[in-house]
N, C-alpha and C positions, 0 to 999 in steps of 0.2 A: 544539524539542528542543535541549538544551544538553549539552555534554560537558565534563568536568573531568578532567584527568589528575592522579592522586594519586601523589606521589613520596615519601610518608612511609615506604614500605617500603624496607628496605635491599636492596642488590643480592643478598645471599644469600637473603633471604626471598622474593624475587620471581623467582629464576631458575627456568626450566623449569617453569612452572606447568602441571600436567597436569589439574587439575580444580578446580572452584569450586562451592560450594553455599551456600544462604542458609537461615537459620532466621528466618522472619518473626515468630515468637512472641517471640524474644529480641532481634531486630534485630542479629544477628551473622551474618557470613559467613565461610566457611572455604575455605582454599586449600591444595591439595596441592603442596608444593615439595620434590622429591627425597624425603628421609625425614623431612620436617617438615610438620606441619599448622599453618598460620598462622591465628590467630583474630582477626578485626578487628571491634571494636565500632563499629557505624556511627554511634552517637549521639555518641561521643567521639573517634573515629578513633584509638583506642589499639590496639596490637597485642600479642598474646601468642603464644607458640609451644608446640607439643606435639611432642616428638621421638618417632619410632617406630623400630622395630628394622630396618626395611628400606625400600627405595624404594616409594613409593605409586603404585598404578596406577589407582585409582578412589576416589571419595568420594561419600557421600550423607548426608542429614540427615533424621531423623524429628522434625518439630516437635512432635508430640503427646507424645513421650517425652523430647525434648531429648537424643537420642542421635545420635552421629556415627559412621558406619561407614566404615572405611578398609581397602581391599584392599591387601595386602602382596605385593610381588614376592618370588619366591624368591631368597635371597641365594646359594644354592649352585648355581643354574642357570648353565649355560655361556652361555646367551643373555641371562641376567638379565631374562627376560621372564615367567617363571613366577609364578603366584600360588597359594598354598596355604592362605591364612588371611585372616581379616577381624578387624581390631581394632575394638572398640567403645569409644568415648570418651563419658564423661559430660559433657554440655554445661554442667552447673551447676558442676562442679569442675574441668573440663579435665583429668581424670585418666582413665587407661585402666581400664575396668571388667572387661573380659574379652577373650579372643582365641578366635575360632571357627575350628577347623580344618575345612577343606572336604574331603570324601571324594573319592577317585578323582581326585586332582590329580597331574599329573606335572610334571617340570621345565619342560616346554614348555606347561603350561597358562597361559592368559592371561586374567585377569579385569580388564578395563579400564573396565567400565561398570556402574554400579549405580543402582537407583531404589527408592523406598520407597512402599509403600501405608500411609499413616499411619492409615487407618481399620481395616484388618485387622492392622496391625503386622507386615507381611511385607516382606522385602527381597529384591529380585530382582537376580541377578548374571549377566552374560554370560560364559559359558565359551567363548571363541572357538575353541580347538583342539578341544574335545570336542563341539561342536555341541549344547550343552545350556544350560539356564538353571537355576542353583541358586537355591533359594528358602529363605531363612532365616526362621524364626519368631522374631520379635523378643521374644516373651514367654519362650520356652524355649531359644532359640539352637540349636534343632535344624535340620537341613538336609535338604531333599528336592530332587528333580531332575525337570525337564521336558525331553524330548528334542526338538530341532529336526531337521527333515528332513536326513539326511546329504548331504554334498556342497555344502551352502550355507555361505557366509561370512555371518555375521549381525553387525550393526553396533551395535544399540542396543536397549534395553528401556524401555518407558514404560507407565504405569498410569493407568487411569481408576478411582479408588476408588469413584465413584458407581455405575458399572455392574459393578465388580469384574472388569474385563477388562484383560489385559496384552497389549501390542503389541510384537512383535519384528520388526525390519527385517532382511531377509536377501537374499542375492544368490548365484546359481549361476554360477561362472566358466565351467563347461563349456558351458552353453547361453545365458548372458547374461540369464537370466530373473530378474526381481526381484519380491519380494512382501513383504507384511507378514503375519506369522502372528498370529492372535488367540487368546489363551489365556483360557479361562473360569477365573477365579480360584477358583471354588467346586469345579469338577470336574477342572481341568487338561486338559480336552478342547480341541482346537484347530480353527481354520478358517483360510482364507487369502484375502487380498485382493491381486490382481495390481497392480503399479505399474510405471512405466517408468523405467529408468536405474538405475545402481549406487546402492544405498541407503546412507545414512550415519545420522546421528542422527535422532531423532524426538521429538515432544512431544505431549501430550494436553491439550486444553482441556475440563475436566470440566463447565463451565457449558454450553457449546454442543455437547459431545460430538463435537468435531472432532479429527482426528489429523493432524499435520503431519510429513511425511517428507522429509528432505533428499536431494538427488541432486547430489553435488559434481562429477561429470563432465558433467552436463547443465546445471548452474547453474539448477536448478529446485527447487521444493518441491511435493510432491503433498499435496492436502488430501483426507482421507478422512472421509466422513460416518459417524460411528459407529453411527447408527441403521440406515442402509441399505447401508453399505460401498461406496457410489458414490464416485467420485473426480473431482477437477479439478486443474489444474496452474497454478502461478504462477512467474514469473521471479524470480531473486534476483541477487546479485552473483556474482563469479567465485569458484568453489570454496567453496560454503557448507559449513561443517564443524560448526557448533554451533547449537543452537536452544533458546529458552526463551520462556515466554509469561506474560502477566498476565491471569488469568481475569476479574479485576474490570473491566479496561478493554477486554478482548477484543483485545489487541494481541500480536503474535507477533514475536519478535526473532531474526534470523538473522545469525550472524557469518560474513562472507565473507573467507576466509583470504587470497586473492590480490587482493582489491579494497581491503583495509584499510578495511572498512566494515561497517556493520550495516544490513540491510534490515529495515524496520519494516512489518509487515503489519497492516492494519486488518481484524480477523476478521469484521466485519459487512459490509464492502463488498469485501474482497479487494484493495483499493487498497494501494499500497506507497509508502514514503518511504525515503530513504537517509541515514544518518548516518556521517560520517567518524570513524574511531577510530584506535588505534595500529597499528603495523606487524604484520601477520599475526595478526589476532585468532583465537584457537583455542578459547576457551571463554567462556561467559557464564552469568549467573544473574540472576533477577528477585526483588526483594522487593515483593510485592503491597501491603504495608501502606504503604510509603514511595513506591511507584511509581518505584523506582530500578532501573536495569539496570547490572550490573557486567560489564565486558568485559576479559578478560586478553589480553595481546599476547605472542606467542611470542618475539619478537626484542628486547624491552626490559623494563624493570622498572616499567612503568606499568600502572595499572588505569584504564580509562576508565569514568566513571560517567555514564550517560545519564539525564537527568531531563526530564520534560515541563513546559513552562511555558505557562501560559494567556496569550495575547497579545490586547490590546484594539485594535480598529479603530473609527474614526469616519467616517461618511459626511457630507461637507460639503454635499451636495445634499439628503439626506433627513433630516438631524439625527437619525440613527440610530446606535446603538452595536452592536458585534458582538464576540464573543470566540471564540477557537479554541485548542485544545491541539495541533493538527496543524501541524507545521512545513511540510509540503508545501502544505497549504491556505493558510497564511499567506503563503508565497512566491507562490502562485498569485494571491492577492488583490493582493499587491504588484505583480504583473505585469498586473493589470487584468481577471482572470478573472471577478470579481464585478461588473464595470461601473465607471464612473467615480466619482471622489469619495472613494474609500476611502483613508484614511491611518492609520498607526499613531499611537496617542496616547502611546506610551512606557510605559504602565502594563502591568505583568505581575504574575502571581503563580504559585507553584508548584502543580502537580498532586501530590496525595498525600493519603492518609487512608483511613478505614475504609469509605467509602461512595462508590459511583459516582454521577456526575452525568448525569441524563437531558437530552438535547438535543432540542428540538422546533423545527419550522419550520411557518409558516403556509402560504402559497402566494402566488404573484404575483397570482392572482385566484381567489377573492374576497378573499384575504388572511388574516391580516396578513402582509405581505411583510417578515418579521422572524423572529428566532430567540428562543427562551426556554429557560432552564436551571433545573432543579430537582433537588435531591438525590433519589436513589432512595428511594421511600417514599410517604407519603400524597399529597403534592402531585403527584408524578410519576404515581402510580396514578390519581388523579382526572382528570388531563388525558388519560391513555390511555383512560379510560372515556368521557370526553366525545367523544374522537375516534371511538370505536366507535358512539356513539349520535347523532352529528351528521352530517348529509349533507355530502358533499364540496362541494356547491354553496353551503354556508354557511361563514362564517368559523370556523376551528377551528385548534388546534395539532396538528400531526402528528409523532409520535415518529420521530426519525431514528436515534439511537444512544446508547450510553453514552460520553460524550465524555472525561471525565477523572475524577480522584478528589478527594474532599474529606471533611470531617468535619462531623457534625451538631452545631450549637451547642446548648448547654443554657441555657434561659431567656435566649435572645438574647445569650449570652456564650460566648466560646471559652476552652478550657482553656489553662493556661500553656504557652507555647512555640508557640502557634498564632496566626495572624493572622485577625482577623475579615474576612469578605468581605461587603460591603454591596450591597444592590440597591435601585435607584430605578426608578419606573415613570412613563412620560410621560403617563399618563392618556389614551392614544390613543383608546380605545373611546368615551369621553365627548366627546372633541374631534373625532371623525370622521376620525381619521388612523390609520395603522398603529400598533398597540401596539408599544412598544419598551421595553426595560429596559437600564439600565446596571448592570454587575456589576463591582465593583472592591474592592481592599483599600485604596484611597486615599480617606480621608475627605474631603480637599479636592475630589477629583474628583466624589464623590457630592454634596457640598454645592453644587458649582457648578451641577448640574442641578436640585437642589432650589430653589435661588435663582431658577431660571427656571420654576418651577411644577411640577416633577416631584414625585411622591409618594414619600416615604421609606418603604421596606419593611423597613428594619433589617438586622440580621445574618442572612444566610440560609445560610451555610456557613463553615467554618474551614479556612484553607490552612496548609501548613507554613511555618514562619518561615525 
């Protein structure tokens, strides 16, 4: 895991960042700064700004329509907390297309969270004071309302567009009870899942149908199985305030305000890793196409960008190579967790692209005592099928997880701006040793093992440059 602090924003543009959102379709991300929306082109690192008429309390993007939704604070409110309208920005032109006036809003209304269902083109807003969720129809800009149980403070709204369910985290100060309300997007009927501890923000993995709920006072996250509504709990850093996830890699990122860190959860195993970021991280967003995570810091003008790097190891005893995109796993190997003889080769490449990479492992016995990597698709599917039909007493590859992201090469060639990732095979099956592959963007590294009799398998994936 690598972090890069970006200082190309001016101090004015980066002050008091209240929200951040990404449009993976255009590779742009948006930040709410006072009464300005900053638009950053991730490909060029160029910045443009869109002024609004009032302070911004929430921000959301619909990548399907390329529209950005901005909740405006009431300028006439004594508390300056009220929100009575939503501005819609056209992402193609960076111009304001319309303003939606929300009904039944007072000076003390407070819309500070929004989320979008890009499939149904509906936008959901949290009305903190009125115990309601406003629903904007993105096609008509009409507004409807769903009532949350009175007496509850509710913190966030998240959507699973696949199941068309909306999740609302809520907390009752009177009795200390916390829960997540589940709204059926088709009927607006509700049900409830009990959780433990004051609830903050939440996120939904549409691929695994898991819902992640933060508890800043408990320093934990509750994981809800969307199919059964059963729960489990994981530890985070101190005061977790924001959460985002990458459905392609099944990784969940939690910004820990008082730890100055981000907890990275592997959704397949529920293991965690910690990345140090700027002072008091208060919001984050993920671009699943580039596999970058953007983390804002409340106390400075830096954005920390977290990127996954694939690290190569070599075992001097086994003559085997191994790669991992997990910083915690790499550190553990450095510490001897995988046994003696493992050293870093110095070769790395970035994770990122349109397709997840399947990671397989054989076994210590009967083997192969090695790992194999293949892009999600025919090769991965074939190995899974072989696993299902081959007894565990025979040598086979066993699927472990989706490890990182890459891009499929076309006719053994990578598109402009991408690096070819080569693979060589030690021909272990014919030689009577464990099968092993070397995977690298370094042609000299691949040529070195080919000179020793390994089989060249060509370009198998394409990595970001």
